[in-house]
N, C-alpha and C positions, 0 to 999 in steps of 0.2 A: 180217552185212552184207557185201555183195559190193563190193569196192573195185576189182576189175579185171574187165572184161568180156572174154569169149573172142572171138577172131577166128574167122572161118569155118574157116580151116585147122586151128586148135586143136580146134574142135568135131569136124571130120571125123576128125582123127587120134585123138581120144578115142573116137569111135564105132567106128572101125575096129579098135580094140584089144579090143572085145567079141568073145568067141569065137563062131564060127559056130553052134555047137550052142545056145548061149544065145539067139542071135537067132532061130533056128528054133523054140525052145521058146516064146519070146515071141509069135511069129507064130501058132503053133498055139493058144496060149491065147486070143489076140485073135480068131481065127477061130471057136473054140468059143463065145466070149462073144457075138459078133455073130450067129452062127447061133441061139443060144439065145433071144435077145431080138428077133429080126427077125420082122416080120409075115409071114403066109403069102404075101402079094403080093410082098414083097421077096425071099423065098426062091424064088418062082417066076421072078422076073426074073433072079436070079443063075444059076439052072439054065439058063435060056434063053440067057444070055450065055456060059455055059460051053460049051454045045453049038455055038455059032457058031464 
């Protein structure tokens, strides 16, 4: 049971302590997941947005 709620500053400082490499790995995994389960239409839209 949580007895104390974190403030925004505490959350930010906790997130900032996560190493950059770990953050990039997480983003890479999320990107792979999204690409794997996206529809062809969504993939097409993403490619078009990337080119702009």
